[in-house]
DRENVOBA-743192 format. One record per residue (C-alpha): residue number from 1; residue in one letter; y, x, z. Coordinates in Angstrom, 1 decimal. Layout:
<node seq="NUM" type="A" y="Y" x="X" z="Z"/>
...
//
This chain:
<node seq="1" type="M" y="104.3" x="105.8" z="103.4"/>
<node seq="2" type="T" y="102.9" x="109.3" z="103.7"/>
<node seq="3" type="E" y="102.4" x="110.3" z="107.3"/>
<node seq="4" type="V" y="103.9" x="113.8" z="107.4"/>
<node seq="5" type="T" y="105.8" x="115.1" z="110.4"/>
<node seq="6" type="D" y="107.8" x="117.8" z="108.6"/>
<node seq="7" type="Q" y="109.1" x="115.7" z="105.8"/>
<node seq="8" type="S" y="112.2" x="116.5" z="103.8"/>
<node seq="9" type="C" y="114.1" x="114.1" z="101.5"/>
<node seq="10" type="G" y="117.3" x="114.5" z="99.6"/>
<node seq="11" type="L" y="119.5" x="113.1" z="96.8"/>
<node seq="12" type="I" y="120.1" x="115.2" z="93.7"/>
<node seq="13" type="A" y="122.7" x="114.1" z="91.2"/>
<node seq="14" type="V" y="121.8" x="115.1" z="87.7"/>
<node seq="15" type="V" y="125.0" x="115.3" z="85.6"/>
<node seq="16" type="G" y="126.1" x="116.7" z="82.3"/>
<node seq="17" type="A" y="127.4" x="115.9" z="78.9"/>
<node seq="18" type="P" y="125.6" x="113.4" z="76.6"/>
<node seq="19" type="N" y="122.3" x="114.7" z="75.1"/>
<node seq="20" type="A" y="121.9" x="117.6" z="77.4"/>
<node seq="21" type="G" y="118.4" x="116.5" z="78.3"/>
<node seq="22" type="K" y="119.0" x="115.0" z="81.7"/>
<node seq="23" type="S" y="116.6" x="112.0" z="81.3"/>
<node seq="24" type="T" y="113.9" x="114.3" z="79.9"/>
<node seq="25" type="L" y="114.3" x="116.6" z="82.9"/>
<node seq="26" type="V" y="114.1" x="113.7" z="85.4"/>
<node seq="27" type="N" y="110.9" x="112.5" z="83.7"/>
<node seq="28" type="A" y="109.5" x="116.0" z="83.8"/>
<node seq="29" type="L" y="110.2" x="116.5" z="87.5"/>
<node seq="30" type="V" y="108.8" x="113.0" z="88.4"/>
<node seq="31" type="G" y="105.7" x="113.7" z="86.3"/>
<node seq="32" type="Q" y="105.9" x="110.5" z="84.2"/>
<node seq="33" type="K" y="108.3" x="108.5" z="82.2"/>
<node seq="34" type="V" y="110.9" x="106.7" z="84.3"/>
<node seq="35" type="A" y="114.0" x="107.2" z="82.0"/>
<node seq="36" type="I" y="114.3" x="106.4" z="78.3"/>
<node seq="37" type="V" y="114.8" x="109.4" z="76.0"/>
<node seq="38" type="S" y="116.3" x="109.4" z="72.6"/>
<node seq="39" type="P" y="117.8" x="112.1" z="70.2"/>
<node seq="40" type="K" y="121.0" x="109.9" z="70.2"/>
<node seq="41" type="A" y="123.7" x="110.9" z="72.7"/>
<node seq="42" type="Q" y="124.7" x="108.4" z="75.4"/>
<node seq="43" type="T" y="121.3" x="106.8" z="75.6"/>
<node seq="44" type="T" y="121.4" x="106.5" z="79.4"/>
<node seq="45" type="R" y="123.8" x="103.7" z="80.4"/>
<node seq="46" type="A" y="123.3" x="103.0" z="84.0"/>
<node seq="47" type="R" y="122.5" x="105.1" z="87.0"/>
<node seq="48" type="L" y="118.7" x="105.4" z="87.5"/>
<node seq="49" type="M" y="116.8" x="107.1" z="90.3"/>
<node seq="50" type="G" y="113.6" x="108.9" z="89.6"/>
<node seq="51" type="I" y="111.5" x="109.7" z="92.7"/>
<node seq="52" type="A" y="109.5" x="113.0" z="92.7"/>
<node seq="53" type="V" y="107.4" x="114.6" z="95.3"/>
<node seq="54" type="E" y="107.0" x="118.3" z="95.9"/>
<node seq="55" type="G" y="104.7" x="119.0" z="98.9"/>
<node seq="56" type="A" y="106.2" x="117.4" z="101.9"/>
<node seq="57" type="T" y="109.6" x="116.8" z="100.1"/>
<node seq="58" type="Q" y="110.7" x="113.7" z="98.3"/>
<node seq="59" type="L" y="113.3" x="114.3" z="95.6"/>
<node seq="60" type="L" y="115.6" x="111.4" z="94.8"/>
<node seq="61" type="L" y="116.8" x="112.3" z="91.3"/>
<node seq="62" type="V" y="119.8" x="110.3" z="90.1"/>
<node seq="63" type="D" y="119.8" x="110.3" z="86.3"/>
<node seq="64" type="T" y="123.4" x="109.6" z="85.3"/>
<node seq="65" type="P" y="124.9" x="108.6" z="82.0"/>
<node seq="66" type="G" y="126.4" x="111.5" z="80.1"/>
<node seq="67" type="I" y="130.0" x="112.2" z="80.9"/>
<node seq="68" type="F" y="132.3" x="111.8" z="77.9"/>
<node seq="69" type="E" y="135.7" x="110.5" z="76.9"/>
<node seq="70" type="P" y="135.5" x="106.7" z="77.3"/>
<node seq="71" type="K" y="137.0" x="104.5" z="74.6"/>
<node seq="72" type="R" y="135.6" x="101.0" z="75.4"/>
<node seq="73" type="R" y="134.9" x="99.0" z="78.5"/>
<node seq="74" type="L" y="131.2" x="99.8" z="78.2"/>
<node seq="75" type="D" y="132.1" x="103.5" z="78.0"/>
<node seq="76" type="R" y="134.3" x="103.3" z="81.0"/>
<node seq="77" type="A" y="131.5" x="101.6" z="83.0"/>
<node seq="78" type="M" y="129.0" x="104.3" z="82.0"/>
<node seq="79" type="V" y="131.3" x="107.2" z="83.0"/>
<node seq="80" type="Q" y="132.1" x="105.5" z="86.3"/>
<node seq="81" type="A" y="128.3" x="105.1" z="86.8"/>
<node seq="82" type="A" y="127.9" x="108.8" z="86.1"/>
<node seq="83" type="W" y="130.4" x="110.0" z="88.7"/>
<node seq="84" type="G" y="129.3" x="107.2" z="91.1"/>
<node seq="85" type="G" y="125.8" x="108.6" z="90.9"/>
<node seq="86" type="T" y="127.1" x="111.8" z="92.6"/>
<node seq="87" type="E" y="128.3" x="110.1" z="95.7"/>
<node seq="88" type="G" y="126.3" x="111.0" z="98.8"/>
<node seq="89" type="A" y="124.4" x="113.7" z="96.9"/>
<node seq="90" type="D" y="122.9" x="116.6" z="98.8"/>
<node seq="91" type="L" y="123.0" x="118.7" z="95.7"/>
<node seq="92" type="I" y="124.6" x="118.4" z="92.2"/>
<node seq="93" type="A" y="122.5" x="119.7" z="89.2"/>
<node seq="94" type="L" y="124.6" x="120.3" z="86.1"/>
<node seq="95" type="V" y="122.4" x="120.2" z="83.0"/>
<node seq="96" type="I" y="123.6" x="122.0" z="79.9"/>
<node seq="97" type="D" y="122.3" x="122.0" z="76.4"/>
<node seq="98" type="G" y="121.3" x="125.7" z="76.2"/>
<node seq="99" type="K" y="121.7" x="125.9" z="72.5"/>
<node seq="100" type="G" y="125.2" x="124.2" z="72.5"/>
<node seq="101" type="G" y="127.3" x="126.9" z="74.1"/>
<node seq="102" type="V" y="130.3" x="126.1" z="76.3"/>
<node seq="103" type="A" y="131.7" x="123.0" z="74.7"/>
<node seq="104" type="A" y="135.1" x="121.5" z="75.8"/>
<node seq="105" type="K" y="133.3" x="118.5" z="77.4"/>
<node seq="106" type="V" y="131.3" x="120.9" z="79.6"/>
<node seq="107" type="T" y="134.4" x="122.8" z="80.8"/>
<node seq="108" type="E" y="136.0" x="119.4" z="81.7"/>
<node seq="109" type="I" y="132.9" x="118.4" z="83.8"/>
<node seq="110" type="I" y="133.0" x="121.8" z="85.6"/>
<node seq="111" type="E" y="136.7" x="121.3" z="86.4"/>
<node seq="112" type="S" y="135.8" x="118.0" z="88.0"/>
<node seq="113" type="L" y="133.1" x="119.6" z="90.0"/>
<node seq="114" type="K" y="135.3" x="122.4" z="91.4"/>
<node seq="115" type="H" y="136.6" x="120.3" z="94.3"/>
<node seq="116" type="R" y="133.1" x="119.0" z="95.3"/>
<node seq="117" type="K" y="131.6" x="120.6" z="98.4"/>
<node seq="118" type="E" y="128.0" x="119.9" z="97.7"/>
<node seq="119" type="P" y="125.7" x="122.8" z="96.6"/>
<node seq="120" type="K" y="125.7" x="123.1" z="92.8"/>
<node seq="121" type="L" y="122.9" x="124.3" z="90.5"/>
<node seq="122" type="L" y="123.4" x="125.2" z="86.8"/>
<node seq="123" type="I" y="120.4" x="124.3" z="84.7"/>
<node seq="124" type="L" y="120.4" x="125.5" z="81.1"/>
<node seq="125" type="N" y="118.0" x="123.3" z="79.2"/>
<node seq="126" type="K" y="116.3" x="123.6" z="75.7"/>
<node seq="127" type="V" y="115.6" x="127.4" z="76.1"/>
<node seq="128" type="D" y="112.7" x="126.9" z="73.8"/>
<node seq="129" type="I" y="115.1" x="126.4" z="70.8"/>
<node seq="130" type="A" y="118.1" x="128.3" z="72.1"/>
<node seq="131" type="D" y="119.2" x="131.8" z="70.9"/>
<node seq="132" type="K" y="118.5" x="134.0" z="73.9"/>
<node seq="133" type="P" y="121.5" x="136.3" z="73.8"/>
<node seq="134" type="R" y="123.8" x="133.3" z="73.4"/>
<node seq="135" type="L" y="122.0" x="131.6" z="76.2"/>
<node seq="136" type="L" y="122.7" x="134.4" z="78.6"/>
<node seq="137" type="A" y="126.3" x="134.6" z="77.5"/>
<node seq="138" type="T" y="126.7" x="130.9" z="78.1"/>
<node seq="139" type="A" y="125.2" x="131.2" z="81.6"/>
<node seq="140" type="Q" y="127.7" x="134.0" z="82.4"/>
<node seq="141" type="K" y="130.7" x="132.0" z="81.1"/>
<node seq="142" type="L" y="129.8" x="129.0" z="83.1"/>
<node seq="143" type="N" y="129.3" x="131.0" z="86.3"/>
<node seq="144" type="D" y="132.7" x="132.6" z="85.7"/>
<node seq="145" type="L" y="134.2" x="129.1" z="85.6"/>
<node seq="146" type="L" y="132.4" x="127.9" z="88.7"/>
<node seq="147" type="A" y="130.3" x="129.9" z="91.1"/>
<node seq="148" type="F" y="127.0" x="128.0" z="91.0"/>
<node seq="149" type="D" y="124.6" x="128.5" z="93.9"/>
<node seq="150" type="D" y="121.8" x="129.3" z="91.4"/>
<node seq="151" type="T" y="121.1" x="129.2" z="87.7"/>
<node seq="152" type="Y" y="117.9" x="128.1" z="86.1"/>
<node seq="153" type="F" y="116.6" x="128.4" z="82.5"/>
<node seq="154" type="I" y="114.2" x="125.6" z="81.5"/>
<node seq="155" type="S" y="112.8" x="123.5" z="78.7"/>
<node seq="156" type="A" y="112.4" x="119.9" z="80.0"/>
<node seq="157" type="T" y="110.5" x="119.1" z="76.8"/>
<node seq="158" type="T" y="107.8" x="121.9" z="77.0"/>
<node seq="159" type="G" y="107.9" x="122.1" z="80.8"/>
<node seq="160" type="D" y="108.8" x="125.8" z="80.8"/>
<node seq="161" type="G" y="110.5" x="126.6" z="84.1"/>
<node seq="162" type="V" y="110.3" x="123.1" z="85.5"/>
<node seq="163" type="P" y="107.7" x="123.8" z="88.3"/>
<node seq="164" type="E" y="109.9" x="126.7" z="89.6"/>
<node seq="165" type="L" y="113.0" x="124.5" z="89.4"/>
<node seq="166" type="K" y="111.2" x="121.6" z="91.2"/>
<node seq="167" type="A" y="110.1" x="124.0" z="94.0"/>
<node seq="168" type="A" y="113.6" x="125.3" z="94.3"/>
<node seq="169" type="L" y="115.1" x="121.8" z="94.6"/>
<node seq="170" type="A" y="112.6" x="120.9" z="97.3"/>
<node seq="171" type="A" y="113.5" x="124.0" z="99.3"/>
<node seq="172" type="K" y="117.2" x="122.9" z="99.4"/>
<node seq="173" type="M" y="116.6" x="119.3" z="100.6"/>
<node seq="174" type="P" y="117.4" x="118.4" z="104.2"/>
<node seq="175" type="V" y="114.7" x="117.6" z="106.8"/>
<node seq="176" type="G" y="114.2" x="113.8" z="107.1"/>
<node seq="177" type="P" y="111.9" x="110.9" z="106.5"/>
<node seq="178" type="W" y="111.0" x="109.8" z="103.0"/>
<node seq="179" type="H" y="113.0" x="106.9" z="101.7"/>
<node seq="180" type="F" y="110.3" x="105.4" z="99.4"/>
<node seq="181" type="P" y="106.5" x="105.0" z="99.4"/>
<node seq="182" type="D" y="104.7" x="108.0" z="98.1"/>
<node seq="183" type="D" y="103.5" x="106.1" z="95.0"/>
<node seq="184" type="Q" y="106.9" x="104.9" z="93.9"/>
<node seq="185" type="V" y="108.4" x="106.8" z="90.9"/>
<node seq="186" type="A" y="111.7" x="104.9" z="90.3"/>
<node seq="187" type="D" y="114.1" x="102.5" z="91.9"/>
<node seq="188" type="M" y="114.4" x="100.1" z="89.0"/>
<node seq="189" type="T" y="112.6" x="96.7" z="88.9"/>
<node seq="190" type="D" y="109.9" x="96.0" z="86.3"/>
<node seq="191" type="R" y="112.3" x="93.6" z="84.7"/>
<node seq="192" type="M" y="114.9" x="96.3" z="84.1"/>
<node seq="193" type="L" y="112.2" x="98.8" z="83.0"/>
<node seq="194" type="A" y="111.1" x="96.3" z="80.3"/>
<node seq="195" type="A" y="114.6" x="96.1" z="78.9"/>
<node seq="196" type="E" y="114.9" x="99.9" z="78.9"/>
<node seq="197" type="V" y="111.7" x="100.4" z="77.1"/>
<node seq="198" type="T" y="112.7" x="98.0" z="74.3"/>
<node seq="199" type="R" y="116.2" x="99.6" z="74.1"/>
<node seq="200" type="E" y="114.6" x="103.0" z="73.7"/>
<node seq="201" type="Q" y="112.6" x="101.7" z="70.7"/>
<node seq="202" type="L" y="115.8" x="100.4" z="69.1"/>
<node seq="203" type="Y" y="117.3" x="103.9" z="69.3"/>
<node seq="204" type="L" y="114.1" x="105.6" z="68.1"/>
<node seq="205" type="Q" y="113.4" x="103.3" z="65.2"/>
<node seq="206" type="L" y="116.8" x="102.5" z="63.9"/>
<node seq="207" type="H" y="118.4" x="106.0" z="64.4"/>
<node seq="208" type="A" y="121.9" x="106.0" z="62.8"/>
<node seq="209" type="E" y="121.5" x="102.5" z="61.3"/>
<node seq="210" type="L" y="122.4" x="100.7" z="64.5"/>
<node seq="211" type="P" y="125.5" x="101.8" z="66.5"/>
<node seq="212" type="Y" y="125.9" x="101.3" z="70.2"/>
<node seq="213" type="D" y="126.9" x="97.7" z="69.7"/>
<node seq="214" type="S" y="123.5" x="96.5" z="71.0"/>
<node seq="215" type="A" y="121.9" x="95.7" z="74.3"/>
<node seq="216" type="V" y="118.6" x="94.3" z="75.6"/>
<node seq="217" type="E" y="118.4" x="91.6" z="78.2"/>
<node seq="218" type="T" y="115.2" x="90.5" z="79.9"/>
<node seq="219" type="E" y="115.6" x="86.7" z="80.1"/>
<node seq="220" type="K" y="112.2" x="85.9" z="81.6"/>
<node seq="221" type="Y" y="109.6" x="88.0" z="83.4"/>
<node seq="222" type="T" y="106.5" x="86.1" z="84.5"/>
<node seq="223" type="E" y="103.2" x="87.2" z="86.0"/>
<node seq="224" type="R" y="100.4" x="85.1" z="84.6"/>
<node seq="225" type="D" y="97.3" x="83.9" z="86.5"/>
<node seq="226" type="D" y="95.1" x="86.3" z="84.5"/>
<node seq="227" type="G" y="97.1" x="89.3" z="85.7"/>
<node seq="228" type="S" y="99.0" x="89.9" z="82.5"/>
<node seq="229" type="V" y="102.8" x="89.7" z="82.2"/>
<node seq="230" type="E" y="104.8" x="87.5" z="79.9"/>
<node seq="231" type="I" y="108.2" x="89.0" z="79.0"/>
<node seq="232" type="H" y="111.0" x="87.3" z="76.9"/>
<node seq="233" type="Q" y="113.8" x="89.5" z="75.8"/>
<node seq="234" type="Q" y="117.1" x="89.0" z="73.9"/>
<node seq="235" type="I" y="118.4" x="91.8" z="71.7"/>
<node seq="236" type="L" y="122.2" x="91.5" z="71.6"/>
<node seq="237" type="V" y="124.1" x="92.8" z="68.5"/>
<node seq="238" type="A" y="127.7" x="92.4" z="67.5"/>
<node seq="239" type="R" y="127.4" x="91.4" z="63.8"/>
<node seq="240" type="D" y="125.1" x="89.5" z="61.4"/>
<node seq="241" type="T" y="124.6" x="92.7" z="59.4"/>
<node seq="242" type="Q" y="123.2" x="94.4" z="62.6"/>
<node seq="243" type="R" y="120.9" x="91.4" z="63.1"/>
<node seq="244" type="A" y="119.5" x="92.0" z="59.6"/>
<node seq="245" type="I" y="118.9" x="95.7" z="60.4"/>
<node seq="246" type="V" y="116.9" x="94.9" z="63.6"/>
<node seq="247" type="L" y="114.9" x="92.2" z="61.8"/>
<node seq="248" type="G" y="114.0" x="94.5" z="58.9"/>
<node seq="249" type="K" y="112.5" x="93.3" z="55.6"/>
<node seq="250" type="G" y="110.4" x="90.2" z="56.3"/>
<node seq="251" type="G" y="110.8" x="90.8" z="60.1"/>
<node seq="252" type="A" y="108.8" x="94.0" z="59.8"/>
<node seq="253" type="R" y="111.2" x="96.1" z="62.0"/>
<node seq="254" type="I" y="111.4" x="93.8" z="65.0"/>
<node seq="255" type="K" y="107.6" x="93.4" z="64.9"/>
<node seq="256" type="E" y="107.3" x="97.2" z="65.0"/>
<node seq="257" type="I" y="109.8" x="97.4" z="67.9"/>
<node seq="258" type="G" y="107.8" x="94.8" z="69.7"/>
<node seq="259" type="A" y="104.5" x="96.4" z="69.1"/>
<node seq="260" type="K" y="105.6" x="99.9" z="70.3"/>
<node seq="261" type="S" y="107.4" x="98.4" z="73.3"/>
<node seq="262" type="R" y="104.4" x="96.3" z="74.3"/>
<node seq="263" type="A" y="102.1" x="99.2" z="74.1"/>
<node seq="264" type="Q" y="104.3" x="101.4" z="76.3"/>
<node seq="265" type="L" y="104.9" x="98.6" z="78.8"/>
<node seq="266" type="K" y="101.1" x="98.1" z="79.1"/>
<node seq="267" type="E" y="100.7" x="101.7" z="79.9"/>
<node seq="268" type="L" y="103.6" x="101.8" z="82.4"/>
<node seq="269" type="L" y="102.8" x="98.5" z="84.2"/>
<node seq="270" type="G" y="99.0" x="98.9" z="84.0"/>
<node seq="271" type="V" y="98.4" x="95.3" z="82.8"/>
<node seq="272" type="P" y="98.3" x="93.4" z="79.5"/>
<node seq="273" type="V" y="101.8" x="92.5" z="78.3"/>
<node seq="274" type="H" y="102.9" x="89.5" z="76.1"/>
<node seq="275" type="L" y="106.3" x="90.5" z="74.7"/>
<node seq="276" type="Y" y="108.6" x="88.1" z="72.9"/>
<node seq="277" type="L" y="111.7" x="89.3" z="71.2"/>
<node seq="278" type="H" y="114.6" x="87.4" z="69.6"/>
<node seq="279" type="I" y="118.0" x="88.6" z="68.3"/>
<node seq="280" type="K" y="121.3" x="87.0" z="69.2"/>
<node seq="281" type="V" y="124.6" x="87.8" z="67.5"/>
<node seq="282" type="N" y="127.5" x="88.0" z="70.0"/>
<node seq="283" type="P" y="130.6" x="90.0" z="69.0"/>
<node seq="284" type="K" y="131.8" x="89.8" z="72.6"/>
<node seq="285" type="W" y="128.6" x="90.8" z="74.5"/>
<node seq="286" type="Q" y="130.4" x="93.8" z="76.0"/>
<node seq="287" type="E" y="132.7" x="91.3" z="77.8"/>
<node seq="288" type="D" y="129.9" x="89.6" z="79.6"/>
<node seq="289" type="R" y="130.1" x="90.4" z="83.3"/>
<node seq="290" type="G" y="126.6" x="89.1" z="83.9"/>
<node seq="291" type="L" y="125.1" x="91.4" z="81.4"/>
<node seq="292" type="Y" y="126.8" x="94.4" z="83.0"/>
<node seq="293" type="R" y="125.2" x="93.4" z="86.3"/>
<node seq="294" type="D" y="121.8" x="93.0" z="84.7"/>
<node seq="295" type="I" y="121.8" x="96.5" z="83.2"/>
<node seq="296" type="G" y="123.0" x="98.1" z="86.4"/>
<node seq="297" type="L" y="126.7" x="98.7" z="85.6"/>
<node seq="298" type="D" y="129.9" x="97.7" z="87.4"/>
<node seq="299" type="W" y="132.5" x="95.7" z="85.6"/>
<node seq="300" type="V" y="135.4" x="98.1" z="84.9"/>
<node seq="301" type="E" y="138.9" x="96.7" z="84.0"/>
//
């Protein structure tokens, strides 16, 4: 633990609609990848904490699932995790897709935030690809709906405005000891990280071919005597046709998913990785209480 007498530490809930760029922003603030990123909405499923340091301040960034209208049990669990991630926060950061305008789902989130007493920041993301006059109009409309303490314009992808935002967040944190060692960047276990990395590759490589009827479960995580890690994972899908999509012609797709996941895990973990993937068809995997626990979600009736 860093020995600093004037330390500050605080919890920041990063909320917003799906695909606003919350995970990309958390990664940018931490300075390395801790949350999976995909062009597909609703990629983040469970609450994840990224841990960033700015001077003598430790920022505990809760990356929450996007808030949307839930239709299935998994959806309800994700939305509950999103609002649950705001509990005990010292500050709530609402991230908006700067090029998307004031969508209905955004106004619904703002309505839900009106009764909250925590300081609230408005962060308009994707300024690098947004129309500037529309961006300013969006900021004004949102501040008319809710008087935010501050408004920031950033691009989490390019890093534009991120250092200024990070400094501002640190300045708003309460004085107190750090909660984590200074070299820790996330609160998830390596076992959970491994599952998230493979799930990201499913989204990135299969795009619209595979719907959200899939999950990745790390069944075995073993540290070998030579310092390497052996990981066995199960990719859960709901139908045989989805199994064929993940496999690909001659097994080419799952080999590619495994290769990309293995390379990224080697970089993140800093050791050689032996990754073994297999696919299981289970139409009712979303009714498995144990799986919800493994991926960090509560069971919601």
